[in-house]
C-alpha positions in Angstrom: 0.2 0.2 -0.1 1.2 3.6 -1.1 0.5 6.1 1.5 0.3 10.3 0.2 1.1 11.8 3.9 0.4 15.7 3.1 0.0 18.2 6.3 -1.4 20.4 3.9 -3.9 18.4 2.7 -7.5 18.4 4.8 -8.1 14.5 3.6 -7.8 13.0 7.0 -6.8 9.3 6.3 -8.3 8.2 3.1 -7.0 4.6 2.9 -7.3 3.4 -0.9 -5.7 0.3 -2.8 -2.4 2.4 -3.8 -2.3 5.9 -1.8 -3.5 7.3 1.9 -4.2 10.9 2.1 -3.9 12.0 5.6 -3.6 15.5 7.3 -4.9 18.5 9.0 -6.5 20.9 7.2 -7.1 24.9 7.5 -3.9 25.6 5.6 -3.9 27.4 2.2 -1.5 24.9 0.6 -0.1 27.1 -1.6 2.0 28.9 1.3 1.3 32.2 3.4 -0.4 34.9 0.7 1.8 37.5 -1.2 2.5 39.9 1.2 2.7 43.7 -0.2 5.4 45.7 -0.4 7.1 46.0 3.1 7.7 49.1 4.5 11.3 49.0 6.3 12.6 51.4 9.1 13.9 54.1 8.5 17.5 52.7 9.3 17.4 50.4 7.3 20.2 50.3 4.5 18.6 52.1 1.5 20.2 50.2 -1.2 18.8 46.8 0.3 14.8 48.8 0.6 15.1 49.3 -3.2 16.4 45.8 -4.0 13.4 44.2 -1.6 10.8 46.5 -3.4 12.2 45.7 -7.2 12.0 42.0 -6.0 8.4 42.1 -4.6 7.3 43.9 -7.8 9.5 41.0 -10.4 7.7 38.2 -8.1 4.0 39.1 -9.4 4.6 39.6 -13.0 3.9 36.3 -14.9 7.1 34.3 -14.3 8.9 36.7 -12.4 9.6 34.5 -9.0 12.9 33.5 -9.8 14.2 37.1 -10.6 12.3 38.2 -7.4 13.9 36.3 -4.9 17.2 36.9 -6.4 16.2 40.7 -6.0 15.4 39.8 -2.4 18.8 37.4 -1.9 20.2 41.0 -2.3 18.5 43.1 0.3 19.3 40.6 2.6 22.8 40.6 1.8 22.9 44.6 2.0 21.4 44.4 5.3 21.0 41.2 6.8 18.5 43.1 9.7 16.0 43.9 6.8 13.3 41.6 8.2 10.6 42.5 5.8 13.0 41.3 2.7 13.4 38.0 4.7 9.8 37.7 5.3 9.1 38.8 1.5 11.8 35.5 0.6 9.9 33.1 2.7 6.9 33.8 1.7 8.1 33.3 -1.8 10.5 30.5 -0.9 7.1 28.7 0.4 5.1 29.7 -2.1 7.5 27.8 -4.6 7.6 24.7 -2.1 11.0 25.5 -0.9 10.3 24.8 2.5 13.2 24.7 4.3 14.8 27.4 2.9 11.3 29.5 3.6 11.4 28.0 7.3 15.2 29.5 7.5 14.1 33.0 6.3 11.2 33.5 8.3 12.5 32.3 11.5 14.9 35.2 10.7 12.5 37.4 10.5 10.6 36.4 13.2 14.0 36.8 15.1 14.4 40.5 13.9 10.2 41.4 14.3 9.1 39.2 17.1 5.6 41.4 17.1 5.1 41.1 13.9 1.8 38.8 13.7 2.2 38.3 9.2 5.8 36.5 10.6 4.3 34.1 13.0 1.5 33.2 10.2 3.8 32.8 7.4 5.8 30.6 9.6 3.4 28.8 11.9 2.0 27.5 8.3 5.4 26.2 6.9 6.5 24.5 9.6 2.8 22.9 9.3 3.8 21.9 5.7 6.7 20.7 6.5 4.5 18.2 9.3 7.0 20.6 11.9 3.0 20.3 13.7 4.6 20.4 17.2 7.0 23.1 16.7 4.6 25.0 14.7 2.3 25.3 17.8 5.5 25.7 20.4 6.4 28.5 18.4 2.6 29.8 18.0 1.4 29.4 21.4 4.5 31.5 22.6 3.6 34.3 20.3 -0.5 34.6 21.7 1.1 34.7 25.3 2.3 38.1 24.6 -0.5 39.0 21.5 -3.9 37.7 23.0 -5.7 39.6 20.2 -3.7 38.0 17.1 -6.8 36.3 16.0 -5.3 35.1 13.0 -2.0 34.1 14.7 -4.5 31.5 17.3 -6.5 29.6 13.9 -2.9 28.6 12.3 -2.2 27.6 16.4 -5.4 25.6 16.4 -4.5 23.6 13.6 -0.8 23.3 14.2 -2.7 21.8 17.7 -5.7 19.7 15.9 -2.8 18.1 13.9 0.3 17.4 16.7 -3.0 15.5 18.3 -4.0 18.1 21.0 -7.1 18.1 20.5 -8.9 19.3 23.5 -6.8 22.4 23.6 -7.4 23.0 19.5 -11.0 23.2 20.7 -10.8 25.2 23.5 -8.7 27.2 20.8 -10.8 27.4 18.1 -13.9 29.1 20.6 -11.1 31.5 21.7 -11.3 32.7 17.9 -15.3 32.3 17.5 -15.1 34.6 21.2 -13.1 37.3 19.2 -14.5 36.6 15.6 -18.2 35.1 15.9 -19.9 32.9 12.8 -16.0 33.2 10.8 -16.2 30.9 8.7 -12.6 29.9 8.8 -12.8 29.6 12.7 -15.7 27.2 12.1 -14.2 24.8 9.7 -11.6 25.1 12.2 -13.8 23.9 15.1 -15.5 21.4 12.7 -12.3 19.7 12.1 -11.1 18.8 15.8 -14.6 17.5 16.6 -13.9 15.1 13.1 -10.9 14.6 14.8 -12.9 13.0 17.7 -15.2 10.9 15.6 -17.8 13.4 16.5 -19.6 13.7 12.4 -22.4 14.9 13.4 -21.1 17.8 15.6 -18.5 17.9 12.9 -21.2 18.6 9.8 -23.6 21.0 12.1 -20.2 23.5 12.7 -19.4 23.2 8.6 -22.5 23.7 7.9 -23.0 26.7 9.6 -19.5 28.1 8.6 -21.2 27.9 4.6 -24.0 29.7 6.5 -21.1 32.4 6.9 -20.0 32.4 3.6 -20.9 30.6 1.0 -18.2 31.4 -0.7 -15.2 29.9 1.8 -13.0 27.6 0.1 -12.3 26.5 3.8 -16.0 25.5 4.2 -15.9 23.4 1.4 -12.8 21.8 2.0 -14.0 20.5 5.6 -17.3 19.6 4.0 -15.6 17.4 1.4 -13.3 16.0 4.5 -16.7 14.9 6.9 -17.6 13.1 3.1 -15.1 11.4 3.0 -14.9 10.2 6.8 -18.6 9.0 5.5 -17.1 7.1 2.8 -19.2 9.4 0.3 -16.0 10.1 -2.4 -18.3 11.8 -4.7 -19.6 14.2 -2.7 -16.2 15.1 -1.2 -14.6 15.4 -5.0 -17.2 18.3 -5.4 -16.6 20.1 -2.4 -12.8 19.9 -3.1 -14.3 21.0 -6.6 -15.7 24.4 -5.2 -13.4 24.9 -2.8 -10.8 25.0 -5.8 -13.7 27.8 -8.0 -13.8 29.9 -4.9 -9.9 29.6 -4.3 -8.0 29.1 -7.6 -4.8 29.2 -5.4 -5.8 26.8 -2.7 -4.0 23.7 -3.9 -5.0 22.5 -1.0 -7.9 21.3 -2.5 -6.5 19.7 -5.7 -4.2 17.7 -3.5 -7.7 16.3 -1.9 -9.2 15.7 -4.8 -5.6 13.9 -6.4 -6.6 11.8 -3.3 -10.2 11.1 -4.0 -9.3 10.2 -7.5 -6.6 7.9 -6.4 -8.8 6.4 -4.4 -11.2 5.9 -7.1 -7.9 4.3 -9.6 -8.7 7.2 -11.9 -4.8 7.5 -11.8 -4.6 9.9 -15.4 -7.3 12.2 -13.8 -5.1 12.3 -10.7 -2.0 13.6 -12.9 -3.8 16.1 -14.0 -4.5 17.3 -10.5 -1.1 16.9 -9.7 0.7 17.9 -12.4 -1.5 21.5 -12.2 0.1 22.1 -9.0 3.9 21.4 -10.0 2.9 23.6 -12.8 2.6 26.7 -10.6 5.1 25.1 -8.0 8.0 23.4 -9.2 9.4 22.9 -5.7 5.8 21.8 -4.0 7.0 18.1 -2.6 3.5 17.3 -1.6 2.1 17.5 -5.1 5.4 15.6 -6.5 4.7 12.7 -4.1 1.0 13.0 -5.3 2.2 12.7 -8.8 4.2 10.0 -8.6 1.7 7.7 -6.9 -0.5 9.2 -10.0 2.2 7.7 -12.2 3.0 4.4 -10.7 -0.7 3.5 -10.8 -0.5 3.5 -13.9 3.0 1.7 -14.2 2.3 -1.1 -17.0 4.4 -3.0 -19.6 3.3 0.0 -22.1 4.4 2.8 -19.4 7.7 2.1 -18.4 8.5 5.5 -18.1 6.2 6.4 -15.9 7.8 4.1 -13.5 11.1 5.9 -13.5 9.7 9.4 -13.4 7.9 8.7 -10.0 11.5 7.6 -9.1 13.0 10.6 -10.0 10.3 12.4 -7.8 10.2 10.7 -4.9 14.0 11.7 -4.7 14.1 14.8 -5.8 11.5 15.3 -3.2 13.5 14.3 -0.7 16.6 16.0 -1.6 14.5 19.2 -0.2 12.3 17.7 2.3 14.5 14.7 3.7 12.1 13.7 6.6 9.0 13.8 4.1 7.3 10.7 5.7 5.2 10.2 2.4 8.5 10.8 0.5 10.4 7.7 2.5 7.6 5.1 2.6 7.1 5.7 -1.1 10.0 5.5 -2.4 11.0 2.3 -0.1 7.7 0.6 -1.7 9.0 1.5 -5.3 12.0 -0.1 -4.6 10.8 -3.0 -2.8 7.5 -3.8 -4.7 8.1 -2.3 -8.3 11.8 -2.5 -9.0 12.6 -5.6 -6.8 15.2 -3.7 -5.1 14.1 -4.9 -1.7 18.1 -3.4 -0.3 17.5 -0.1 -1.7 14.1 0.6 0.0 14.9 -0.9 3.6 16.7 2.8 4.3 14.0 4.1 3.0 11.6 2.5 5.7 13.3 2.9 8.2 13.8 6.5 8.0 10.2 6.8 7.7 10.2 4.8 11.1 12.4 7.2 12.7 10.3 10.6 10.9 6.7 9.3 11.0 4.3 10.0 14.2 3.1 7.1 16.0 -0.2 6.8 15.0 0.0 6.8 11.2 -1.4 4.4 9.1 1.2 3.2 7.1 4.1 2.5 10.3 2.5 -1.1 10.3 3.5 -2.0 6.7 6.6 -0.4 7.0 7.7 -2.6 9.8 6.2 -5.5 7.8 8.7 -4.8 4.8 11.4 -4.0 7.2 10.7 -8.1 8.6 10.4 -9.3 5.5 13.7 -8.2 4.2 15.3 -9.5 7.3 13.5 -12.6 6.7 14.7 -12.8 3.1 18.8 -11.9 4.0 18.3 -14.7 7.3 20.3 -17.9 6.4 18.5 -20.8 6.2 18.9 -22.8 9.1 19.5 -26.6 8.7 18.4 -29.6 10.2 20.1 -31.5 13.3 21.6 -34.6 11.3 20.9 -38.2 13.2 23.6 -39.0 15.1 25.8 -41.9 13.5 24.9 -45.2 15.2 26.9 -47.9 15.4 26.2 -51.3 13.6 23.1 -53.1 15.1 21.2 -50.0 16.5 24.2 -49.9 19.6 24.6 -46.3 21.0 
């Protein structure tokens, strides 16, 4: 069995014959929204500020992200304390799927601007996308200690708590958001997902409907209804909900990930490939989309499509170059080597790394352990039956 495990995806443990999508919710998956041109402090290096402004403007043009990144790097080199440039640079890395560099820049920005709510939100989102939910929750919680009314930070905090298994605390924090923002569709959706994680489907359904009543165009509300439909085994309704989410917010690639997961579950591998390629087209470094695309390609592998298997292998290996601890990429690459390439010794290290990095409740842990045991059994030398002791003539001992 193959698992696509995405901290971005709101699909929850959708186990299928080939692939299973699992994750949190609340994240928009495309990364934090692009920031407006930052206004730097008067003491900032004027040349650095000019480069920063040029970088943000360039990044807004079609195909201008690389130029924007280059200009923002120059700004940071000219003035390492210009947190606004580091923040914008972190956003561009996140949008392109380069999460390790995004976290590095946003962490630096948070140290330079500890009171900037937008930085705390962006850093929390990036950590969640990397599967670092506990670290995200700790950082967001610390920010909230001194910024009680930072509702945007609290919303991300709810998702991080939920995805790290702290459900009761997540529910409490979601209600705190609703106290400050009554009838907020995002907050109601977050609360619905918390109750769903506790197995309280009816409450979750009610809250998701309230979210949609509050804002009929909320992509988060539509995605949440899709997750609930998946939990109820209704893939058709789930797919339509995710499709509606993409229509309401075309930048919301979380919904595309979920649509891909549903298509994989149905065995519609070529259609799933289309969804994942649509994400990779705009975010070529997007690890979650690469892992999903590899799953779709593997599902189409046969004598007529051998190249798809090779592309799947390259996608997973390149994904791990960017995110060495991405548990889904680790597991899937182990399966690819073991089951398809018939190289169990090459797959073994990936299963070991998966077991080191995957959370205790990850549904693929038993499978990874089984694969490792099978490799060990195959290596073990056969134990010969002991030969009977020779007997003396006449049967004398």
